N, C-alpha and C positions, 0 to 999 in steps of 0.2 A: 440729103434731108440733115437740118443740126437744131439742136436742142435749142438756141440763142431766138434762132426763127420761129418757133413755134409758141416758144411764152411772149416775145411780140405778139404773136399774131394773137393772144389769149387777153394778154393784158391788154390789147387796144378793142375787143369785144370781137372777134375773131369766131366764127365755131367752123372748132378743127373737123379734117375728115377722120375715117375710118385708121387708113393707113398712118397718119399722123398719132392716134393715141394711142396703137398698137407698138410703133416708134417710142412712145414716151414711157409706156408700162413694162417694156418689153428691156429697154434700156436700163432704165431704172431698177431694173428688176435683180440687172445680171451684172449690172455696176459700172456699165458703162456711162450712165449718167451721174454725175455726184448728185452730193446732199444740197450745195448752194444752189443751183440751177433747179433741184425737183420743188428748195422752199419758195423759189421766186414763181416758181409754175403755179402751186397750190395758191401762194397769195392772189395771184390773178384771177385764177379761178373762183375765189374766195368771197373778189368784192364784181367781179363780169357774169358771173354763175355759168353756165352750161345748156343745154337745148335739151329735151328730151332724147335728141339722137344721138346728141354727146353723152348722157349722162350714160342708154345703154351700151352705148357703145364702150364707154368704160369698165362699165362692169366687167362685160363678158373677153372685155382683153385682162380682167383683175383675175378672173377665173381659169382661164385660159396661159396663166403665170405661173401654174399649178397642175400639182390632181385633180382629175372628178370622181366622185363618189358614182357606183354604177349601182342602183338598184333594179336593173331593167327586169332581176329575176323576182321580185318581190309582184305579187299580184294587186291590180288596180291601181288606181291614183294615190299617190304619196306624197301625203297633206305636212306641211311645217308650218311650224308658228312661231311669230319670232317678238318680245317682249322688247320695247326702245327701257329698261329697265325701272325700276321701283323698289320702295320699300312693302315688305311681304308681300311682295309679289310672288304668289305659290301655284301661280294659274296649269306652268306644266303640269303637276303632280297630279295635277285634281284632269286637267283636261285630256292629259296622255291617252291613261285608259279611259274616259268615259265616253273620247270620240270612235276609240276601237272598238267599244261594243257596240258601238249600232254598225258597223264591218269598215270604217275608214280605216287605212294604214296607215302607225303612225308611227316611221324610223326615225329617232327623233334624238342627235347627234349633239352632246351639251357639251359646258363646259363649267369649270369651277370661278367662281366669284370671286373680285376684288371688292370689299367694302363694304357695306353693312351684313351682309349676312354671305353663307359658302352661294354658289352655284345651284343647278341643279345635282347635282352629282353627288356634292355634298350631302344635301337635303336629304336623296337616297340613300345614303350610304350612314346613315342614321338608326334605318334598318339594317338587325344584326345580320350578317353575312350577305348582303348585298353588294356586288360587285359588278362592276360596268364594263371591267372589259369579255368581249367575246370576237368569235372573231369572227371572221366576215358571211363564212360559213354558218354560224350557229347564227347570230342575226337574221339573217335574211330567213332562215330558217321559225326562228320565233315572230316574228311577225307575219310570215306567212302561215303562221301557226295559231298565235293567239292576238296578230291585226297590233303591235305593239311590243318594241323596246326601244330603250335608252339607253345609252352607251360614250364613254368616250370619245373626244372630237382625233380622228388618227389620218396620218399617211402627213400629204406634206398642201395644203390646200391653201391656197388666195395666197402666197407669200409675197405676192408685190401688196395686197393690202394692208400686210403686218409689216412688211415696212414702211409702208407707206403715211401711215399710223403713227407708226413712235415717229415720222417723223413731222406731223399733224400738231405733236404735241406737245411740239416746244416750240415750232413758228405758228405757235395764235392763232391754226386753219384748223382746228377741231371744229368749229361751228358751221361749218359750210354745206349748205342741205344736197349739192350735187356728189361731195365726197362722203357726206355718212354716207346718202343712201347708197351710192354704190356700193362701200363698204362691205353694209348688212347685207346686200343683196347676194353680191360674188359672194358672201359666203353662205348662203343659205342656196344658191344654183352650185355652186359646186358640191353641196352636200346630197344632191340627188334630187329634190323637191321638184314636181310631177306644178303641186301649187301651193302657194303660201300664202298665211292668213298674217296682218299685222297687225298689234296695239300697240300703237304710239301713243306714249306718256306727256301727257303737260299737267303744270303747276309746279308747286312749290320742290319738291319728293323727286323733278323729274329731270330728265338731263333738257326736255327741250321747254324753256319757261311759260313761251305764252300760247294761246290755242295757233296765233295766224304761224306761227312756226312749226307747231306739231301738223296745221294743216298741210302747208309747202312740203313737210319731210312725208309724208301718209302720200301725200298727191305725185311726189317725185318717185316713192318706192311702187306703186303701185301701177305707174305711168310705165316704167324699169321693166319690172314683172312681167306684164301684157305684150307688150310691145317685143321680148326676147322668146315669147311662148307661153310664160309660167303665169295660168288662171292665177290672180292674186287680188286678194280685197285686202280692207283694214280698217278700223274704226279710231278715232283717239279716246283715251278714256283720263280718268282724274287724277292724277297724284299726290294733289295739294294735302290731304293726308294717305298711314299707309292701308293698303287694303287686306281686309282683315284686320282680326286684331291679333295675330302672330308674328313676332319678328324673329326669328329662332330655325334653326335647324331641323330639330324632333320637334320643335312647338308648329312649326311650319307643314310636318309631316302629318301629326294630331288633326288638323286645322283641316289638310288638305281632304282624309280619311275624313272627316265629319263629315265635307262637305258632298264627297258622295254616298256616305249615308241619304245624303238632305236633310242634315244639321248645322251645316253651316253660317259661316256668317252671310248677311243676305248681299254685300258689296261681292263679295268676292262668289258667289251662284253666280250672283247675276254678269259678271263677267264673262263667267266661265259659259256660261248657258249664250252670253253671245258671241264670244269668238269662237264656241264648239260648233255653232248654228254655220259661222261663214264658211267651217274646216269641213262642215258635210254638203253642204250645199259644192263647194270648189271638188269638193272628194265626187261626188257625183252620186250621193246615193240618198240627197234630196230636191225636190223642182224649186224650191222657195225657202225662206227665213225659219217661217210660221214652221213650214211642218217639220223641217230639223229639227228648231228646239222642242217639239214634241217629241218630240223623237230620244232624244236627252231626256227630255224631264221622265218618262216613261223608262231613260235606262238604270235611271236614279233608283224613281220608287220600287221601282221591279228588285233592286236589289242588285240587277246584272253589272252595271258601272263596276261593286265594291266587289264581286267575282270576280272580274277582266281585272281589277287592282291586287286580286291577292294570288293569281295564278301568275302576272307579270312579274310580282315583289316576289316568289317561288320560284320560277322560270333562272332568276338572275339568281340563286342563291340564298335571295334574303328570306326569313322567317316570317309565312306572310301572314301570323298569330294577331300578329303587332293589329290587323286590322280592327280585330276584336275584344284587345288590351291593348294600350295607350301607354301604361304602365309598364311592356317591354320597352317603346323608347327612350334612350338617355334620360334619364333625371338630374334637375342642378341640387345642390347638397342645398339651398337659403332659397325661399322663396319672398320676398320682402312688398307688404302693398304701401304704394306710392299712394298716399292720399290728400283730396284734394282743400285747401284751406279755406274754401269758398263755397255760398249756395251759388245755383245760376244752372248756365248753360255752357257746354262745353264749346269755347268761337273759333280753337285751332291747334292741332296737331301740327308740327311744322316736320312732314314723314323723313325730309335729310336728317334733322340732329337728330329726334327718335331714334333712325335708324345710326347714328353716331353712336347714341347710349346702349344701343346694340352691340355696337362690335367692337367700345369699352370691357363691355363684358367676355369677350372672348371670339361671340357666334361670328365675328368676320373677320379679313385680312387688309392690314394697316397695306402690308407689302403681300408680294409674291409665293415667301417664307413662311408669312406667317401660317401655325398650325389655331385649328376652330376647333373651339368649345364646342360638339356641336347639342349640347344638352340646355346651352346659356340663351336667356334673350329675353325676349318682354313682351309683355299681353296684354293689350290694351283691353281699358271697360268699359269703355266707354268711347262714343265715335264726334265728331262733330255735331251741334244740335242739339245733342242730348243732353236731358236735365240733369243737377249733378248735386247733391247732397253734402254740406259741409260735414268733412273726416271718411267721405262717400270713397274707395279709390277709384282711383282712374285709371290704374293700370298693376300689371305685379315684372317684380323686377326675380326675373331665375337667377341666382347665380352659384358658383364654384367657390365662389372667397366672401367674407361676411363684412366686406366693409366697399359701402355699395356707395357712398357718399359722393362721388365725382359723377354719374348714373342720377344717383334722384338731384343732384342741380342740375343737371344738363334737363328733367323732364321737369323741372318746376323753373325753368326760363320758356321752355318750349314746350307745353301743355301749358293754353291757357284758359280760363274762366272770363265769361261774362255772364253782368246782371239779366243783360237784355237775349230773346230767345231769338238763335242764330238758323236760320238757313244751312242747310250740306248741302252741301253741293253736286250740282248732279253727276251723277258715274260714266257715265256713256256721253260723246259726245257723236260726231259727224261721226257716219257711213263713205269711205270711200271707197269705190271698187273704177 
């Protein structure tokens, strides 16, 4: 078998066999296939796509390129959730304890984030004492006892994906649905999930800018998951404006706690109930989405979800009192109000750019070596469609430096107020199963 023949076959629209795909992935991972040939192959996939069977086979070949996490000692159906990214995306902080509180085990391995704010691990480390390192035995025991644990990724998971992603990044082949779908799903499967729920974002603050592309990606990932024996569901959700109000690590932890108390932003609460309902159904604890939603709402109103959050934080060394006293979270020295220059209605809140403003304050990483300031960020006071008076706050800037002129300039450019009433974009789009 020769790589040049497989490049030619895919270039001409042919369908690769399982053996051929395995040859490509194993050869590239171990260095037998050079970057220039893999670049040509990736471009052929970019232009000609892959069949459902090819996508599933590619995914499992990447899974088999490295370690797999064995979660078989954890009782029940282990459900994982993945979001394709966004600004103010606090859902894991809410969903992990919420879903666990109704009996679905959430054995979550998360990473740190580049970009606007830190990843889930960074946010959790806003809680004093919280540690993300557990032994395998501790991890399994905690999930069996509390139904939830969140740790850093370990092991040599999907090395083929890591290598291929770096190549795609410099060869203009990142935006390939089959390659994105197999990249995401290979990591979820290698991490030991029995069932997977996907939140595919669309809009200006999302990787997939159009609903059509978001739908294609969601359908591809659901097809892969179901075809390899993982019950998989997805929704398409809006990211034309930040989710919730808070953008920044400690600020998002506070907002997640408020949501678990039933006092969170309407959009964040709705998204968590929607995704959580899917997790409960694929986890086998409810017969349908309506029943699952009622279970989750009851867990919030009864205080059970918040209680599980406290137990989870305590089990991983954190101070559970943060759930009742937000002042225990890191706080910025300065809070600067960003005021509206006009009366009217909020027309747009460009999620990407507002996220970048938060990163400029130190809330996120520009490079993997950047240090995060857990206290800083932006808290929105208005969302799209809401009325605003001249001089009324549109946002608060939480900063550890006095000079925030650069941040204010960015907010002035990307938060727009119109004289005309604007309809807020719908948060939840399609359900893909």
